[in-house]
VOLUMMI-357854 format. One record per atom (N, C-alpha, C, O): x negated, y, z. Coordinates in steps of 0.001 Angstrom, whole numbers, plus 500000, padded with zeros to 6 digits. Each point is the difference from the previous one (the first is absolute). Layout:
// VOLUMMI-357854
XYZ ...
***
This chain:
// VOLUMMI-357854
499173498812500000 500827501188500000 499128501253500000 500345500989499353 498557498983501346 499115501163500052 499368500264498632 499776501150499622 499936497759499630 499432500150498667 500957500736499075 499586500872499237 501690498778500831 500995500647499147 500096501485500301 500143500820499093 499779499514502168 500080501408500386 498816500782499434 500169501114499504 498648498310500568 498797500648499474 500078500122498480 499674501044499436 500759497886499912 500102500022498534 500989501061499541 499715500743499061 501452499340501592 500990501002499581 499501501412500267 500278500908499218 498997499291501865 499446501335500270 498976500387498935 499966501148499558 499200497895500029 499008500277498954 500701500320498680 499644500967499327 501346498228500301 500723500235498755 500740501329500022 500012500722499003 500607499607502130 500687501291500120 499003501157499907 500291501027499386 498541498805501220 498968501036499925 499508500217498583 499812501139499572 499978497776499696 499561500109498603 501081500644499126 499694500797499113 501559498856501141 501099500627499248 500053501491500297 500226500806499097 499566499570502172 500002501420500369 498854500740499308 500178501131499550 498655498244500363 498863500629499319 500325500229498525 499667501047499445 500984497976499922 500393500168498593 500978501159499832 499874500792499066 501092499306501832 500966501106499935 499289501333500202 500273500966499286 498826499088501675 499289501255500280 499135500414498809 499985501175499635 499301497889499757 499167500320498839 500842500435498811 499624500915499268 501514498428500540 500890500381498904 500543501409500226 500056500805499071 500345499490502171 500490501340500324 498905501044499794 500257501059499427 498535498656501031 498903500955499852 499661500257498537 499683501127499618 500384497830499573 499710500168498576 500969500996499379 499589500907499276 501697498922501009 500983500915499432 499982501361500679 500327501000499362 499303499070501911 499884501289500679 498866500826499397 500142501209499820 498738498147499869 498880500705499373 500388500481498604 499694501129499618 500978498013499630 500444500382498660 500982501164500063 499906500938499207 501032499006501728 500989501063500159 499329501313500409 500333501059499470 498734498872501462 499300501208500443 499197500608498858 499946501222499860 499435497943499332 499245500511498853 500919500709499010 499631501040499454 501551498415500311 500926500624499053 500632501266500579 500116501011499307 500294498933501965 500708501126500614 499097501204500221 500374501123499662 498470498662500887 499155501103500443 498777500216499123 499149500831500316 500756498433498594 498881500107499069 498666499772500710 499000500659499717 501020498391501207 498779499606500679 499315498950499152 500584499489499045 498210500193501290 499260498973499274 499525498917500973 498819499659500058 502137499820500698 499685498931500947 499731498720499230 500614499744498965 498472499463501543 499675498731499348 500131498870500997 499865500191501209 500395498652498270 500162498788500783 498748499175499812 500024498970499327 498890501472501259 498688499442499702 499897498494500177 499430499320499147 501109500150501937 499745498598500311 500831499023499181 499638498826499922 501450501601499469 500809499081499192 500360500592498641 500921499522499337 498370501495500259 500362500719498786 499733499207498727 500725500150499017 498259499020500988 499577499318498779 500710498672499748 499726499337499000 501172500271501882 500713498727499826 501228500254499119 500877500777500375 499191498574498457 501153500232499124 501273499371500581 499940498940500622 501190501700499180 501319499524500429 500072499800501514 500606499040500474 498787501851500269 499946499860501458 501394500006500623 500258499247500939 500633501583498555 501350500070500566 500724498675499867 500645499538500940 499248499860497904 500653498711499764 499401498914500900 500728499176500555 497970500828499584 499334499017500859 500450500155501452 500300499006500661 499750502224499840 500426500236501386 501459499604500201 500361499449501040 500473500832497967 501423499659500098 500192498485500075 500796499510500802 498482499761498372 500103498541500012 499435499436501309 500588499096500594 498272501440499851 499392499519501242 500895500273501209 499991499229500960 500768501844499003 500949500296501067 500967498833500169 500247499553501121 500298499955497775 500925498872500080 499291498694500320 500572499132500660 498199500716498886 499233498794500305 499784499873501512 500000498892500535 499820502224500143 499784499964501449 501297500051500793 500105499343501036 500884501415498509 501217500214500787 500947498793499957 500571499631501026 499596499765497823 500964498904499875 499608498780500845 500852499482500722 497896500035499221 499659498851500861 500140500310501498 500370499127500785 499336502096499597 500141500377501401 501452499886500448 500289499462501069 500611501042498115 501426499916500342 500496498558499963 500854499616500800 498618499586498280 500395498583499934 499558499258501254 500744499172500525 498052501117499959 499508499368501233 500883500399501176 500367499160500822 499972502129499255 500853500470501101 501383499342499953 500527499593501036 500062500303497769 501321499380499873 499962498515500355 500894499500500682 498079499802498860 499879498570500295 499848499776501508 500586499069500552 498639501772500104 499819499888501451 501307500285500730 500320499351500996 500431501625498501 501269500338500642 501015498865499836 500785499728500909 499194499614497931 500893498858499790 499670498850500935 500896499357500546 497813500386499638 499573498879500853 500293500257501476 500555499141500685 499075502034499799 500070500255501430 501214500821500432 500393499960501166 500189500767497919 501135500841500356 499619501354500573 500866500765500425 497852499530499590 499550501319500466 498943500543499054 499370499253499251 500449502057500797 499054500620499067 498563499754500434 499739499531501107 499346500792498009 498571499716500223 499312501080500811 498810499869500286 501864501164500088 499386501127500719 499593499582501351 499464500806500760 
***
């Protein structure tokens, strides 16, 4: 049971990182367009189709986490928290 809790926390954390990076990518793009700034995304700028990759990875991490939580709830009748 402790393993499942750790795994779901890791998967939720990775999904949150994907959401945060996706938000930051569009926030930088929006700020550049709105205020005519020249902000750059140095650490992930050269990866082609980064938005699509982050969007897919979000589901790759979020869906298994929710499946683990649902399966645990079905077995025990209580949540994994």
